[in-house]
Structures are given as C-alpha cells and as structure tokens.
N, C-alpha and C positions, 0 to 999 in steps of 0.2 A: 504494500500500500504506500502510495506517495506520502511523504512526511513533510512537515514544514522545516524550513532551513533556519539554522542559527546564524544570524548575521553579525558582522563585525561589531564589537561592543558587548556581545553576549559573553558572560564570564566562562561558560563551558568551553569556549574556544581557546581559553588560556590555561586549561587544566591538563595535567598529565593524566592520561587514561589508565584505568585499571586493566590488568591482563584478563583475558577470557579464560575462565577456569575449566569449562567443559563445552563441547559442541553438542548442543541440544536443539530442540525445536525453536526455542526463543532466539537462538543465534541464527538458525537457518532463516527464520522470519525476518530478522534484522538485515541479513544479507539481501533478501528479496526486496525489503523496503529501501535499502541503500541503492540497489540497482534501479528500481522504478523511479526513485527520486533523482538519481544522477541523470538518467536518460531524459526525464521530464525537464531537467534544467540544462540540457546540452553539455554536461560535464564529461571530462575524461577520467574522473575519479571522484570518490566521495568517501569521507571518513565518518565513523560513528558520531563523533562530537558535533559534526555538521548537522545531524538530525537529533541533536540533544541527548545523545547516549554516550556516556563516558567509559567506553570500552576500547581496547587496543585492537581495532579491526577496521579495515578499509578495503575498498575495491578500486580497480582501475579498468579502463576500457580503451586499450590501445593495442596496436599491433605488437607482436613479440619482438621483432627485430627492426632496426632502422635500415631501410633500403631506399635511397633517394631515387632510384630508377624505377622502382615498382611499388605501388601502393598495396600494402597487405591488409587483410581484414582485421578489424579490431577484435580483441578477445577480452571478455570480462574475467578478471582474475580476483580471487579473494585472498587476502593476507590477514591472518590472525596472529597476534603477538609477534609482529615482524621485527627483524633485526638486520642491520647492515653489517655484513662481515668484512667487506673490502670496498674501498673507494679507489677509482683510478686517479692518477695525478693529473691527467688531462681533464680540463674543465671547459665548459661552454656557457656563454651567457645568452639567454633567450628570454623573450617576453613570457610572463606567466600571468594568469588571472585566477580567480577563485569564485566559486558559487556563493561563498559566504561574504564576499566583498565584490558585489556586482559592478560591472562596467569599469573596473579598475585593472589596468595592465601595466606591468613594469618589468624591467630587465633584472633577471636573477641569475647569478653564477652558480653552477652546480657541476659535480663530477659527471663526465660523459658516460662512464661505465661504473656499475656497482655489482657486487655479489651479495645476495640477500638470503635470508632464511626466514621461514614462516610456517605456520600450520594451515592446512587447507580445510575445507568443510567436512572432510572425512576424518579429520583428526590426525592426518599424516603430516609429519614434518618434512619440508622440502627445501632445497636450495636452488637458486636460479641466478643466472647472470643476465643483467639487463643493460641496455645501452640506449642512447638517444632519448626519444620521447617516453619510452617505457621506464627508463631509469629516472627521468625527471618527474614523471607522474608518481612513481613510487615514493621518491624523496619528498615531494610536495605533500602527499597524503600522510606519509610517516611523520612529517613535521606536525600535522594536525593532531595526531594522537599523543604528541609530546608538548602540546600547548603553544606551538610555534606557527606563525602565519607567514606566508610568502613575503609580505611587506616588511617583516622583520629582517629580511635578507637584502632589502633594497637600500642602497647607500647614496650619500651625497645629494646632488641636485635632484636626482630622480625621486628620492624620498621626500625632499622638501616640496616638490610639485604635488605629491600625493596628499599631503597633510590636510588641505582644505576639503578635499573629497572624502577623506576618511572621517573627519569631524562631522560632515554632513550625514554620512551613513550611520555613525555612532549616535547622532541625535535622533534619527528615525528609529533606531533600535530601542532607545530609551522611552520613546513615546508610546 
C-alpha cells in the first residue's frame, strides 16, 4: 500500500534505524509498501524512514551494472541490515535528488564502486559488488537508515544555494 512520505524536517529522517530482527510478514508488507510508494513517487530507491518506519531496510530500483552503450532493465533489490564492506578510491560527482526533499538536486561525490553485504527477504545473507548508479542509489539509501541526507554531503556554494529551498520545505513540514 502506498504510504505517505516523511519530508525534510521530519525528525525520523535524522535517526539511526534499528536493525531488522527477523523476516516476517510485517517486513514483507513493509517491502511491498516501500516498492509501491517508491514507484508512485518516481524514485530509484526508498528507505524505511522515508515512510516513517525506523528500520534498517531499503530498496533500490536500478539496473545491476552500468553500461553506457546499453540500457539495462531496472531491478528492485531489497537490502536488510546492509553494510558497506569496501569502497573504491575512484569517486564520481553527480546530481542527486530525494523523494523526501522534493525538487531539490545537487552534486554529491561518492565512490564509483562498492562491495556490500545485506540480508534478502528470504533471510539469506549476500554480498554484491555495485558500480555506477546502483552503487550511488545504495549509498544514498544507506545514508537514510543512518540519519544522513544527501544534502549533508553537498558542500560550498552548492549548499548555500540550497538553504532557502530547504527552509521552505522545512516550514511546510512543520505546518
């Protein structure tokens, strides 16, 4: 079921999430809700705190590999209690946006490749190497479950330009 979004200024977005203790029907329903809400909001990922649930779980909806010559189909992936095991030294700066901070985009520098570990919906631990957009989406959503927003990674003049817009969103959240 589509859920309402927690917008910038909502305190849940700044909390470190609790680990998922067991995979049960409640968690499966949460994943269905995340997917429906993400798709309804044209997102490439969504984390539990964005629908006001403080649990270490998120989904992404991107192609597995980055291939500039060929557009690969998106795959919805579930990450429960995720961890980054390894970051590449190579980084890339690209524009990011967020469902919880609508209509705001800014340059964010992130590692180009990562190796991650997480639990899937079957309760199986897995590791995966991600690159390009799949790595960026993972890191963006992983930040959410740690109380970090993409705007926290924006520096200098780019951050200064965001401030008036962020205050406007925050005022609407409080109303």
